[in-house]
N, C-alpha and C positions, 0 to 999 in steps of 0.2 A: 504494500500500500504506500509506504513512504517513498520507495523508488519511483512508483508510478506518479505520485504527487509531485516529486521533484522534477520529473520530466515535463509534466503539465505546466509547472510554474516557469521552467526554462523557456517554454513556448509562449509565455505571457497569457496562459489560459486562466480565466477566473474560475475558482473552485467555490461552490456553495455547499455548505455542510449542514446536515441535520442529524445530530446524535440522538439515538433512541434506545430503549430497552426492548424493542420489539412488541409483538402482539398489537400491531398497528391498527389505528382507527382513523376516523375522518380528521381528527385534530392533527395527527401526524402528517396526513396527506396535505393538509392546508399549509403546514410548514414547508413541505417539499415544493409545493407550488410557489410559495413565497421565495424560496431559494432560487428556483428557476427564473422567476421574475427579476431577481437581483443580479444574476450572472448572465442572463440572456441565453439565446439559443446557441451561441458560440462558446458558452461556458460549460462547465461540468458540475453536475449535482451528485454529491456523495451522501448516502445515508448509512449510518452505522447501526448495527443491531448487536447490542451487548448488554446482558443482564449483569450489572457490575457488582460483584460480591462485596466489595469494600464499603459500599454505601448502605448495606443492610446490617442491622443489629442482630445479635445472636438469637433473639426471640422473634425476629421478623420473617417475612415470607419469601426469602431468597429461593429456597428449594421448591416452593409451590407457585412462584411467580409465573403467570401464564406465558407459554412459549408456543409458537407455531411458525417455524421458519419458512416452510413452503408457502404458507399464506402470505407472510410478510414479503417474500420474494415476488409473488404475483402482484401484490399491491404496489410495490416499488416499481415494477415494470410498467404497470398501468399509470402510475403517477409521473412517469418520464424520468425516473432516477437513472443516472448513467452508471454509477458504481455503488454496489451494496457491499459494505465492509463488515465482515462477521468474524472478529477475532475470538479466540477462546480465552478462558480465564487463565489457563496455563501459559499462553503466549503473553498476556498482558501483565501477569504477576508471576514470573518464574520463581521456582523454589528449589533449584538444583545448584549445589556447590557455590561457586563464586558469583553465579548469576542470581542468587536469591534476592528477591525484591525487598527493599528496605527504605525507600524514599517516598515521602508523602508531601503534598502541597496543602498548606493549612492557611485559611483566611481567618483572622482573629477578631474581627469586629462584627461584621454583618451576620456571621454564622452563630452568634451567641444567643439569639432570641428565637422564638417560635419553634420551627422545626429543629433548630440547633439545641434547644432545651429538651424537647421531647425525644430527640434521636441524637444523642451526643456525638457519635462518630460519623453521622450521615454525611455532613458536608465535607469532611476530610476525604471521604471516598469520592464524592462528586468532583471536587476540585482536582483531585489527583487523576481521575480517569479522564476528565475533560482536557487537562493539560497534556496527557499522553496522546489522546485522540487528536488534539490540535497539532502536535508534533509529528504525528503519523500521516494525517490527511492534508496538512498545510493549507487550510482554507483561507480564501480571501474574505469570506463572510460566513458566519455561522448563525443559524436561526433557532431560537428557543421559544417555547410557548409561555404565555403569560400566566397560565394556570399555576405553574411553579414559579411564582414571582420572586420569592426570596432566593431561590436557586439562580434565577436569571441575573439578579442584581449581584450576587456573589461571583458568578462567572464574569460579569462585566467588570467588577472590581479587580479580580485576579488578572484579567487581561490588561487593565490599565496599570496595575502595580508592577506586573512582571514584563510589561512591554511586548506582549504577544502581538504580532502583526496581523490581527484579524479584527474585522468589524463585527460587533454583536448586534443582532436585530431581534427584538422581542415581538412576536406576533400575537394577536388577540386570542383569548381563550375561545375555543369552539364548544358550543353547548348543544345538548339535545333540545328538542322542541319544548320540553317542560322546564328547561333551565339548568338541568344537571350538567356540570362540566364533564366533557368526555375524558375518560381515564381507562387504562387497561384494567385497573382494579374494579371497575364497575361490574365486571362479569362475575365477581365473587358474590354479588348481592342476590338474594332470593327475590321473587316477584314482589312480595310485601315490603322487603327492605328497599328495593328499588323505588317503590312509591314513596316511602318515608325519606329517602335520600334527597328528595327535592327540597327538604327543609333548609339545606345550606343556601341554596339560591334564594329561597323565600326570606331567609334571615338577612341576606345581603340587600335584597330589595327593600325590606323594612328599614334597614339602617339608612339607605339612600333617602327614603321617604321622610324619616325623622330629621335627618341632618339638613336636607334641602328645604324643609318647611319651617325649620326653627329660625327664630329672629336673632339668636345669638349662638355662639359655640355651645355644643352639647358635651356634658361630662362623659368622658370615655368610660369611666367606672359604671355610671348608671346605664349607659347604652349597652355595655357588655352584659349587665344583669338582665336587661329587658330581652336581649337577643337569646341569652342562655335559657330564659323562661320559655321563649317561643320555641326554641329547638327541643326543649324537654317535653313539649306536647306530643312528640313522636316517641312511642315506647321503646323503640330500638336504638334511639339516639343518645349518645353521651359525648358531651363537649370535652375536647382536649384543651383547646385554647381559642380565644377570640382576641384579636389585637388590632389596634389602630395605630398608624405610623405614617411617616413621610415616605413617599413612594420610592425615592432614589437612595436615601440614606438609611432607611428602615428605622430611624429614630422614633421611639414610642411617643405617642401624644396623650396628654391628659385631657385636652379639649379637642373636639372633633368638628371640623367645618367641611363644606364642600371642597373637593380636591384632595382630601385625606384618603388614605388607603386602608382597607379592611382585609384581614386574612383570618382564616379559621381552619381548624382541624376538628373533625367530628367522627366518632366511631358510630357506624350504623351496623348494629350487631357486632360481628368480629372484623368488619372491614373499616379501615381508617381512610377517610376521604378528606381532601383539602380543597379550598377554594379561596378566591380573593377577588377584589374589584376596587376600582377607584370610585369614591363616593361623589 
């Protein structure tokens, strides 16, 4: 992959990159379409499929994370992807002799809140694998989805801090008709849980309604309480966190006004879902 990318860059070919963990859905395909738009028909679009073990905690779903490589390959072809890069865990993280993997990339500010608190080793795994993928694919531009907003901001910070020569584009979240953000983990939900899962989007819409109709800034603490009560009306739902913050810095807010960002993680049964939006 790296040799191919070096050859493309020597020819001044633009490379658009979409990193994924596979089990692709319409949200991923929208990212691929955006990458094509950015590099044009003369550019090359690369999509990686790699379920990254270092971003999963010991009690998380690495072994059961949905995988369907044949389906992913078909969808990539249909989406116009030029190169599908599918490394193995053994290739990405060697464990033999002098080649044993022991270097990680750690972002130390933006990764401390929200997902970073709930999943302490998660972002170390994300930044490390994205750095490796950037060095292998050598993209001109990489496209990430806004559903994982904190992740996108951390990658953007890593790129700026470490001078990666790649432009980061964050594409809008793609939603189902009822508002649920598209996610590979949605397939874990039972039919009843799938119905209840819309509470994340309904809570975001309620927050927008409250903030936009208020005559003055709204207390973040009180708004969190109201949204938690709304979410608790669904018997399978359990709030992990609800946070309000500045979109780019992720700095937490005590008072919420239009333009602030909301993010939440909610368990629906055994499935943990995340969502976010600008208010």
